C-alpha positions as CSV (number, residue, x, y, z in Angstrom):
1,M,-8.7,2.3,12.7
2,A,-10.2,5.4,11.2
3,S,-11.4,5.5,7.7
4,S,-12.0,8.3,5.3
5,T,-15.6,9.0,4.3
6,M,-17.3,11.4,1.9
7,T,-19.2,14.3,3.6
8,F,-22.0,16.1,1.9
9,C,-23.3,19.7,2.6
10,C,-26.5,19.8,4.6
11,T,-27.5,23.0,2.8
12,C,-26.9,22.1,-0.9
13,D,-25.9,18.4,-0.9
14,S,-22.6,19.1,-2.6
15,L,-19.5,17.2,-1.7
16,M,-17.6,19.0,1.1
17,S,-13.8,19.4,1.1
18,P,-11.6,19.0,4.2
19,M,-9.8,22.1,5.4
20,E,-7.9,23.2,8.5
21,D,-9.2,25.9,10.8
22,R,-5.8,27.3,11.7
23,E,-7.0,29.3,14.7
24,K,-8.8,26.4,16.4
25,Q,-6.3,23.9,15.0
26,Q,-8.9,21.4,14.0
27,L,-10.3,19.7,10.9
28,M,-13.3,21.3,9.2
29,Y,-15.3,20.5,6.1
30,F,-16.1,23.3,3.7
31,C,-18.6,23.4,0.8
32,T,-17.0,25.1,-2.2
33,L,-20.5,25.7,-3.7
34,C,-22.4,27.5,-0.9
35,G,-19.6,28.2,1.6
36,H,-21.1,26.2,4.5
37,K,-18.6,25.1,7.1
38,E,-18.8,22.4,9.8
39,E,-16.5,20.8,12.3
40,A,-15.3,17.3,11.5
41,G,-15.9,16.2,15.1
42,D,-15.2,12.4,15.3
43,R,-14.7,12.2,11.6
44,T,-11.0,13.1,11.9
45,C,-9.6,11.0,9.1
46,A,-9.8,13.0,5.8
47,Y,-7.4,10.7,3.8
48,R,-5.4,7.6,4.6
49,H,-2.5,6.4,2.5
50,S,-0.7,3.3,3.9
51,L,2.9,2.9,2.7
52,V,4.1,0.0,4.7
53,A,3.1,-3.6,3.9
54,A,4.0,-6.7,5.8
55,A,6.5,-9.1,4.3
56,Q,3.9,-11.8,3.7
57,D,1.6,-9.2,1.9
58,M,4.5,-8.4,-0.4
59,L,5.2,-12.0,-1.2
60,A,1.5,-12.6,-1.9
61,K,1.6,-9.9,-4.5
62,V,4.5,-11.4,-6.4
63,K,3.3,-13.4,-9.4
64,T,4.8,-16.8,-10.0
65,D,4.6,-16.1,-13.8
66,M,7.7,-14.0,-13.3
67,L,9.5,-17.4,-13.2
68,H,9.3,-17.4,-17.1
69,D,10.8,-13.8,-17.5
70,A,14.1,-14.3,-19.3
71,A,15.3,-10.9,-18.1
72,L,15.4,-12.0,-14.4
73,Q,18.5,-13.6,-12.9
74,R,18.7,-17.3,-12.0
75,G,20.9,-18.7,-9.4
76,K,21.5,-21.5,-6.9
77,A,19.2,-21.2,-3.8
78,H,17.8,-24.2,-1.9
79,C,14.0,-24.4,-1.8
80,S,12.8,-25.7,1.5
81,T,9.5,-26.8,0.0
82,C,10.6,-29.2,-2.7
83,G,14.4,-29.4,-2.3
84,N,15.2,-27.9,-5.7
85,N,18.4,-25.8,-5.9
86,E,17.5,-23.3,-8.6
87,S,15.5,-20.1,-8.3
88,V,14.7,-16.9,-10.2
89,F,15.5,-13.9,-8.0
90,F,14.9,-10.1,-8.0
91,Q,14.7,-7.2,-5.6
92,I,11.7,-5.2,-4.6
93,P,11.5,-2.1,-2.3
94,T,10.5,-2.8,1.4
95,S,8.2,0.2,1.3
96,A,7.7,3.5,-0.5
97,A,9.1,5.3,2.5
98,D,12.3,3.3,2.7
99,D,15.3,2.9,0.5
100,R,16.0,-0.7,1.5
101,L,15.4,-3.6,-0.9
102,R,14.1,-7.2,-0.4
103,L,15.5,-10.1,-2.3
104,I,12.7,-12.4,-3.5
105,H,13.2,-15.9,-4.8
106,I,10.8,-18.1,-6.9
107,C,11.7,-21.8,-7.1
108,T,12.0,-23.1,-10.6
109,G,10.7,-26.5,-9.5
110,C,7.5,-25.8,-7.4
111,K,7.1,-22.0,-7.8
112,A,7.4,-21.5,-4.0
113,K,8.3,-17.9,-3.1
114,W,10.5,-16.7,-0.2
115,E,12.5,-13.8,0.9
116,G,16.2,-13.9,1.4
């Protein structure tokens, strides 16, 4: 997986900015201070922004303290961990690039989290 790194000018040691050479259709780095240009070569990742997270990653980010939020709905849902039948539930987006929502439950008995 490619990662983004900072590139510094070999002439003046300033931070170089990524730019596109439209004629060659390739990534270049350009120094805004002295005007030096160089090809990116194998350094083809200028910026990475990941929008999709796995379901387990999303559940790991949910804080169990939300259990005490009076604004959240409570309902009947069976917890497979402790057998309790009450949970706090709310919806979160599946990803920034998608309009779908996930229903997240937090058990009021053992604070287990699950999707559904």
